[in-house]
C-alpha positions in Angstrom: 53.0 -0.6 34.8 53.6 3.1 34.2 54.2 2.5 30.5 50.8 0.7 30.3 49.1 3.5 32.2 50.6 6.1 30.0 49.6 4.3 26.8 46.0 3.8 28.2 45.8 7.5 29.0 47.1 8.4 25.5 44.5 6.1 23.9 41.7 7.7 25.9 42.8 11.2 25.0 43.0 10.2 21.3 39.5 8.8 21.5 38.2 11.9 23.1 39.8 14.0 20.4 38.4 11.9 17.6 34.9 12.0 19.0 35.2 15.8 19.3 36.4 16.0 15.7 33.5 13.9 14.5 31.0 16.0 16.5 32.5 19.2 15.1 32.3 17.8 11.6 28.7 16.6 12.0 27.8 20.0 13.5 29.0 21.7 10.2 26.7 19.5 8.1 23.3 20.9 7.0 20.6 19.0 8.8 17.4 17.6 7.3 14.5 16.7 9.6 12.3 13.9 8.2 9.0 13.1 9.9 8.1 9.7 8.9 5.7 6.8 9.4 6.9 3.9 11.7 6.6 1.3 8.9 9.3 3.0 6.9 11.4 3.3 10.0 10.8 -0.1 11.7 11.7 -2.0 8.6 15.1 -0.3 8.5 14.6 1.2 5.0 15.0 4.8 6.1 18.1 4.1 8.2 19.5 2.4 5.1 18.7 5.3 2.8 19.6 7.9 5.4 23.1 6.6 6.1 23.8 6.5 2.4 22.5 9.9 1.8 24.5 11.4 4.6 27.7 10.0 3.2 27.1 10.9 -0.4 25.3 14.2 0.0 27.0 15.6 3.1 23.6 16.1 4.9 22.7 14.9 8.4 19.4 13.1 8.3 17.4 13.4 11.5 14.5 10.9 11.5 11.3 11.5 13.5 9.6 8.1 13.4 5.9 8.3 14.5 2.5 7.4 13.1 1.3 9.4 10.1 -1.0 11.5 12.2 1.7 12.5 14.6 4.2 13.0 11.7 1.8 15.4 10.0 1.3 17.2 13.3 5.1 17.6 13.7 5.3 19.1 10.2 2.3 21.4 11.0 4.3 22.7 14.0 7.3 23.4 11.7 9.4 20.7 13.4 10.2 18.8 10.2 11.5 19.8 6.7 10.2 16.7 5.0 7.1 14.5 5.4 7.2 10.8 4.4 3.8 9.2 5.0 1.1 6.9 3.6 -2.3 8.4 4.1 -3.4 10.2 0.9 -6.5 11.9 2.3 -4.5 13.4 5.1 -1.7 14.4 2.7 -4.2 16.2 0.5 -5.5 18.1 3.4 -2.0 19.0 4.4 -1.4 20.6 1.0 -4.7 22.4 1.0 -3.8 23.9 4.3 -0.8 25.4 2.5 1.6 23.4 4.5 2.9 20.8 2.0 4.6 21.2 -1.4 6.2 19.1 -4.1 4.4 15.9 -3.3 5.8 12.8 -5.0 4.6 9.2 -4.8 7.7 7.0 -4.2 6.6 3.5 -3.3 3.8 1.1 -2.6 3.1 -2.3 -1.1 0.0 -3.8 0.4 -1.6 -4.0 3.8 -2.6 -7.4 5.0 -5.1 -8.8 7.4 -3.1 -11.1 9.6 -4.1 -13.6 12.2 -3.3 -16.9 13.9 -2.4 -19.9 11.7 -5.4 -21.8 12.9 -7.6 -18.9 11.5 -10.6 -19.6 13.8 -12.9 -17.3 11.9 -12.1 -18.8 8.5 -11.2 -15.7 6.6 -8.2 -17.0 4.5 -8.2 -15.6 1.0 -11.6 -13.9 1.3 -12.1 -10.4 -0.2 -11.0 -7.9 2.5 -14.4 -6.5 3.1 -16.0 -9.9 3.5 -13.2 -11.0 5.9 -13.8 -8.0 8.2 -17.5 -8.7 8.3 -16.8 -12.3 9.4 -14.3 -11.1 12.0 -16.9 -8.7 13.4 -19.6 -11.4 13.5 -17.2 -13.7 15.4 -16.0 -11.0 17.7 -19.6 -10.1 18.7 -20.2 -13.8 19.5 -17.1 -13.8 21.8 -15.1 -16.0 19.4 -12.2 -13.7 18.4 -10.5 -10.4 19.0 -9.4 -7.6 16.7 -6.3 -5.5 17.5 -6.3 -1.9 16.3 -3.3 0.4 16.4 -5.7 3.2 17.3 -3.0 5.8 16.8 -4.3 7.8 13.8 -1.4 6.4 11.7 -1.6 5.7 8.0 -2.4 2.1 8.9 -5.1 3.1 11.4 -6.6 5.5 8.8 -6.7 2.6 6.3 -8.2 0.3 8.9 -11.0 2.8 9.6 -11.7 3.2 5.9 -12.0 -0.6 5.5 -14.4 -1.0 8.4 -16.5 1.9 7.0 -16.5 0.2 3.6 -17.7 -3.0 5.3 -20.7 -1.1 6.6 -19.6 -0.5 10.2 -19.7 2.6 12.4 -16.1 3.0 13.6 -17.0 5.0 16.6 -19.3 2.2 17.7 -16.7 -0.5 17.1 -14.3 1.3 19.4 -16.7 0.6 22.3 -17.1 -3.1 21.6 -15.0 -5.4 23.8 -13.7 -7.6 21.0 -12.3 -4.5 19.2 -9.2 -3.4 21.2 -7.5 0.0 20.4 -4.0 0.3 21.7 -2.6 3.6 20.6 0.7 2.1 19.6 3.0 1.5 16.6 2.8 -1.4 14.2 5.4 -3.6 15.9 3.6 -3.4 19.3 0.2 -4.1 17.7 1.6 -7.2 15.9 3.0 -8.5 19.1 -0.2 -8.0 21.0 -2.2 -9.7 18.2 0.3 -12.6 18.3 0.0 -12.9 22.1 -3.8 -12.8 22.0 -4.2 -15.0 18.9 -6.1 -12.1 17.4 -6.5 -10.5 14.0 -5.0 -7.2 13.0 -4.3 -5.0 9.9 -0.5 -4.7 9.2 1.7 -3.2 6.6 3.5 -6.1 4.9 7.0 -4.6 5.4 6.8 -4.6 9.2 5.0 -7.9 9.3 7.8 -9.6 7.3 10.5 -8.1 9.5 8.8 -9.2 12.7 8.1 -12.6 11.4 11.7 -13.1 10.1 13.0 -12.1 13.6 10.7 -14.6 15.3 8.9 -11.9 17.2 5.4 -12.9 16.2 3.5 -16.0 15.2 0.9 -14.7 12.8 0.1 -15.4 9.1 -1.1 -13.2 6.3 -4.6 -14.5 5.7 -5.9 -11.7 3.4 -3.3 -9.9 1.3 -4.8 -9.2 -2.1 -7.2 -6.6 -3.6 -7.0 -3.0 -4.3 -8.7 -2.2 -1.0 -5.4 -3.1 0.7 -3.1 -0.9 -1.5 -0.6 1.1 0.6 1.0 4.1 -1.1 3.9 6.1 0.3 4.6 9.7 -0.6 7.1 12.4 0.2 6.6 16.1 0.3 8.4 19.2 1.5 7.0 21.4 4.3 6.1 24.8 2.8 8.8 27.4 2.7 6.0 30.1 2.6 4.6 29.0 5.9 8.0 28.1 7.5 10.7 30.1 5.7 13.3 29.0 8.4 13.1 25.3 7.4 15.6 23.6 5.0 13.4 23.7 1.9 16.2 23.4 -0.6 17.5 20.4 1.4 14.0 18.9 1.3 13.8 19.3 -2.5 17.2 17.7 -2.9 16.1 14.7 -0.8 12.9 14.3 -2.8 14.8 14.4 -6.0 17.1 11.6 -4.7 14.2 9.4 -3.6 12.5 9.7 -7.1 15.8 9.3 -9.0 16.8 5.9 -10.6 19.3 5.5 -7.8 16.8 6.1 -5.0 14.1 4.0 -6.6 16.6 1.1 -7.0 17.5 1.3 -3.3 13.8 1.1 -2.4 13.1 -1.8 -4.7 16.1 -3.8 -3.7 15.7 -3.4 0.0 14.8 -6.7 1.7 15.2 -8.9 -1.3 18.2 -10.9 0.1 16.8 -11.2 3.6 13.1 -11.8 2.9 13.1 -13.2 -0.6 11.0 -10.2 -1.8 11.2 -6.4 -1.6 9.4 -4.8 1.4 8.4 -1.9 -0.8 8.0 -1.5 -4.6 9.2 1.6 -6.4 6.4 3.7 -7.9 8.0 6.4 -10.0 8.7 4.3 -13.2 5.5 2.4 -12.7 3.4 5.6 -12.9 5.4 7.2 -15.6 5.5 4.2 -18.0 2.3 2.5 -16.8 4.4 -0.6 -16.4 1.7 -2.5 -14.6 -1.5 -0.9 -15.8 -3.7 -2.4 -13.1 -1.6 -1.3 -10.1 -0.8 2.0 -11.7 -4.6 2.5 -12.1 -5.2 1.6 -8.5 -2.5 4.1 -7.3 -4.0 6.9 -9.4 -7.5 6.1 -8.1 -6.4 6.0 -4.5 -3.6 8.5 -4.1 -4.0 11.1 -6.8 -5.5 14.5 -6.1 -7.3 16.3 -9.0 -5.9 13.6 -11.3 -2.3 14.2 -10.3 0.0 13.3 -7.4 0.6 17.1 -6.8 -1.6 19.8 -8.3 0.4 22.6 -10.0 -0.3 25.2 -7.4 1.6 23.0 -4.8 4.6 22.2 -6.9 6.7 25.2 -5.8 8.1 25.8 -9.3 9.6 22.3 -9.6 7.7 21.2 -12.7 10.8 19.2 -13.7 9.6 16.5 -11.3 6.2 16.1 -13.0 7.2 15.7 -16.7 
């Protein structure tokens, strides 16, 4: 009995020592704070990339997963070294405010209008704008419900742009009973839409993950068209505004994401589990015009002054834009 007790105590002490060593080792690593959209986090992509990067590049990745609006706010407050989001108009404003530098487009996929399998409004395979008009007409007749994230995320910004393009006043829609704003992330919005047999706009990555896990019972009803393009970009928070941040670490991480290795990780993620990638790499596509149509859509939607990052915001890193 005494022997067992002694061994147990010895094992506990060894465990404590090991934990202490790991914490000490982690404490010595440079840290990189990444404010990111929930779609990149919820799908597991950033955990996957972050763990690999930590091991290979001796840098502790600290993820701050929030909606794009909140991620940009965190970066504005100097609480992040890197911003990884999907709302080009907000990204451009961030750069113009002298807060963002070295912006690179890293990936794309598509948003989708999802809804119940029975599709009571009959929007399947319609153009996105026409589908939204039919949903609004049915909603006002008390026949259906629209779930909005309502959190100023990249998805919510895209949703508002689509409603505006369809001819609706978004501020008025918010007051109509069939249009429900939740102020939550993508996963929670999908669950609510599934529960209420409602329609919602989703990023395809999160939709596939939640469907595969049996968490929702929704179908992609409209998933085509350049209006639904979803583009992800990374940028460093300006060292001029926040010199205390890990700017060099941010540049190293950006270079990894746009490298052949980083792009392959993005493009392969999800293939085995979902039968398709959740995100498509964008660097080679834009450089070589591999798919001229999609490359053109990305340039039209996510370029600023005909480039992903105007020279004045490149921080001397012209090698990334050759």
